[in-house]
C-alpha positions in Angstrom: 0.0 0.0 0.0 1.2 3.5 -0.8 0.5 6.5 1.4 1.1 10.1 0.1 1.2 13.4 2.0 1.2 16.7 0.0 2.9 19.9 1.1 3.2 23.4 -0.3 6.0 25.9 0.4 7.3 29.1 -1.0 11.0 29.5 -1.7 13.4 31.2 -4.0 16.4 29.7 -5.9 18.6 30.2 -8.9 20.5 27.7 -11.0 24.1 28.7 -11.1 25.0 26.2 -13.9 22.1 27.2 -16.2 22.0 29.6 -19.1 18.7 31.4 -19.3 16.2 33.2 -17.1 16.5 30.5 -14.3 20.1 31.5 -13.6 18.7 34.6 -11.9 17.2 34.6 -8.4 13.4 33.9 -8.7 10.7 32.3 -6.5 8.1 29.5 -6.8 5.3 28.1 -4.8 6.6 24.5 -4.7 4.4 21.4 -4.2 5.8 18.3 -2.7 4.4 14.7 -2.5 6.1 12.3 -0.2 5.0 8.7 -0.8 5.8 5.9 1.6 4.9 2.2 1.2 4.1 -0.6 3.6 1.7 -3.3 4.5 -1.6 -2.3 6.2 -1.2 -3.2 9.9 -3.7 -4.4 12.5 -4.5 -0.7 13.2 -5.7 -0.3 9.6 -2.7 1.9 8.6 0.2 1.4 6.2 1.7 4.6 7.6 0.4 7.3 9.9 -0.4 10.5 8.0 0.3 12.6 11.1 3.7 11.0 11.6 4.6 11.6 7.9 3.4 15.2 8.1 5.4 15.9 11.3 8.6 14.4 10.0 8.4 16.1 6.6 7.6 19.5 8.2 10.5 19.2 10.6 13.2 17.8 8.2 12.2 19.4 5.0 9.5 22.2 5.0 11.0 24.0 8.0 14.4 24.2 6.2 13.0 25.3 2.8 9.9 27.4 3.3 10.5 31.1 2.7 14.3 30.5 2.2 16.7 30.8 -0.7 17.1 27.1 -1.5 20.7 27.6 -2.6 21.5 28.1 1.1 20.3 24.5 1.8 20.7 22.5 -1.5 23.7 22.9 -3.8 22.6 23.6 -7.4 18.9 23.4 -6.5 17.2 22.1 -9.6 13.9 20.3 -9.0 15.8 17.1 -9.5 18.4 17.9 -6.8 15.8 19.2 -4.4 13.9 15.9 -4.8 17.1 13.9 -4.1 17.9 16.1 -1.1 14.4 15.6 0.3 14.8 11.8 -0.1 18.1 12.1 1.8 16.4 14.0 4.7 13.7 11.3 4.9 15.8 8.3 4.0 14.9 6.4 7.2 11.3 6.2 6.2 9.9 3.4 3.9 9.9 5.8 0.9 8.5 4.9 -2.5 8.9 8.2 -4.2 9.4 11.9 -3.7 7.9 14.4 -6.3 8.7 18.1 -6.3 6.7 20.5 -8.5 8.5 23.7 -9.4 5.5 24.9 -11.4 2.0 23.4 -11.8 3.3 21.7 -15.0 6.9 20.9 -14.2 8.1 18.4 -11.6 10.8 15.9 -10.8 10.3 12.5 -9.2 12.9 10.7 -7.2 12.8 6.9 -6.6 15.0 4.5 -4.7 17.1 3.8 -7.8 17.7 7.5 -8.3 18.7 8.0 -4.7 21.1 5.0 -4.9 22.8 6.4 -7.9 23.1 9.9 -6.4 26.4 11.4 -5.2 25.5 14.2 -2.9 27.3 17.5 -3.6 28.9 19.4 -0.8 26.4 21.3 1.3 26.4 25.1 0.8 29.1 26.5 3.1 27.5 29.7 4.3 24.2 31.5 4.2 24.4 34.4 1.8 22.9 37.9 2.2 20.1 38.9 -0.1 22.5 41.1 -2.1 24.9 38.2 -2.6 22.1 36.1 -3.9 21.0 38.7 -6.3 24.5 39.2 -7.6 25.1 35.4 -7.9 21.7 34.9 -9.6 22.3 37.4 -12.4 
């Protein structure tokens, strides 16, 4: 059985390795689906929605909401954010993590994607707004 919890958060980012408008600092209202899997237990649950919500809020949403994602995730494409989120929740019985950058553009991470991933170094310091604007130009 698969159980999914949906989250929405607002955050800015820029893509330092991209040529085009996304190399500049800009924001999105992101949507996130975290899907776990498991057998339905005697309590009737495969996974407790409240537990999934609390863990994702603490480990993911609290770190990304109303932030510049570049301070948290190196080269924060939707793909890299999905991998980073999987990493934050890796002790759960994850099936997939899907991150929507726009209503029509999303990236989905599976166990195979995570297994092949080589995490980049974490961003070293939090930048000022001005530093982000300069870097995102």
